[in-house]
Steps between C-alpha positions, in 0.01 A plus 500: 500500500778588255770318708275192513475492115863556447577203720280280292666611184844434610666180366511219766813317590465123523620359828537151351806371303421384152662171386781536248366528151709216362419230773358166379503120546880498452541695822353224717752325720597164360428332829141637503435376147637156587281483810198548276612247250475231761128528483493452122503187297808413285341619182406831635848552640649432157261758342562784740883442499486651150372837634855652571839410657379525852228247453730273298758500782243456762361196316832325538491502891546149638228543760254586226552159316560299814137583582389342172704177548357201681608506864689167451655592164842394627375141554340509151831604352683223686258238373510603133862624462696238695861611489439681171657846550553527121117509437409683821783738610517577868563869466170594329296797638150419606346639186716271287415201727132571442556528129699176494236305687229631268670302216420133450761320711549130427610251761501123571657422169275736320180308584376786720507864477401784742437871458346802678195660348625841385205694630461344838833323592310183576667171430389271206645150440456266202598127460544365153362160378860378520497573870184292563465131570281366211395145493634321186682813371797279385280275279456649161182297444321738751701821529718724291681826563424762252690828440277806466527875553164502677671381809719714730733201521495438124360153518194303632406144577245361253281197593380286216315228696533345851284312755655634815550879497704665775714810498653585844743768617641664808697813584702594813526883502517793741178668398438838661201548728176500304231291324590300196311306235615200287402450134568235235542654154343253254373478147265242356626415151839576334556834343706560201540744211411458134565780250558738789152416663470332830298182488406228752536136448232308693594150357579353837258692724273261688397387844488841680122523482441174674653576844638820651865557570579535865749755638655483841753696708646463849769703686761420764275682761203264429294728268302303244271565204313296232324602185344325199419619142436367152756595238336680208556760229754343265772716362505751779752527791331523839606532852324245721471587860637244750454685825644760736747497788602768753855588620507663839874509574806570286775325724472162331425351153154364428480160328199481270387180321239490224353255259262457208339152446240313300562140602163342399632207296165425334602724212804652332569873476723695266565810291621721797792744513647567840705820509577598866376564848475872616514600870395865537337745747125424533401848398639427147221236441279753322796598282556144378144471386574732212748246355 
C-alpha cells in the first residue's frame, strides 16, 4: 500500500517534447506562407504582409501574384503598351505587374483606359466621349465639349438640341474569360458650380420623356442585346445598362460594338451630357447602383 502511494506522489516525467518557448508566426517557412497566400485576395495579402518579415517576403513571391493576374495578362499588356517599355518595364516582378495594371492605363490616343479592380484582379475598361462616334458632334449648333472634373477623362460631350440622336462605339480587346456588362454614363442637364455649390442647368432638357432611348450591343461571336429606358433625374450621373456578353476563351481579341439611339424625328431632344462607356465584370452591376 505504501509503495503504491509513493508512486503516485512521485513527479511524472513527460514523454512529449514541448515546442520552443519563443516559436511564432515568424518561424513558418516562407514557402508555406506563400502557398497559403495564393488562396487570399490581393487586399488580404497586403494586410498580412505587414505581420513580420517572413510574411512580407512571402508576399513578394511571383507565383502568389501570378495567380491574381488575368490568365492572358500578357496579351493585355501587348494591347495597351505597344512598344512602350518606358511606361511598362519588362523586368517587373509579378507583384509590380499587378500594381501597374491596377492603375488607370490610357491607350488609343488617350480615348480609352483599362485597369484591374484591386480587390479581384478583374478587367475594367472605359471609353471616353472623345472615343465615341457621335452624330453631329462637329456642329456647334448641336453639341459642345465641356471640361469638367466630374469625368474621369476631364471632359464630356453636351447636347443642346438635335433631331437624330446616335452615339456609337466599338472596342477590340483581349478580354479575359468571364461575363461583362456595358453601361453608358449619362447625365440629364448640365452641372456647374456657383459659390462653391453644385447646381444643375436644365435649360435645354427636353424630349427624353416622349420616347425611350434604345441601347444595343453586338460582339464578333454573334452575341446581341437590346434594352430601352427613359432618361430621367436631371442633375445626377447615372449608369445605363446596355447589356451583357460572355467571353469563353482568351486566345483572341473580342470585338464589341454598342450604340445609344433616339431617332424618332417627330421631336427634338437636348440637354444631355455624355461622359463615357464602361465595360466591367457583370458582378459589379450592384456596385454601380450606388453611384
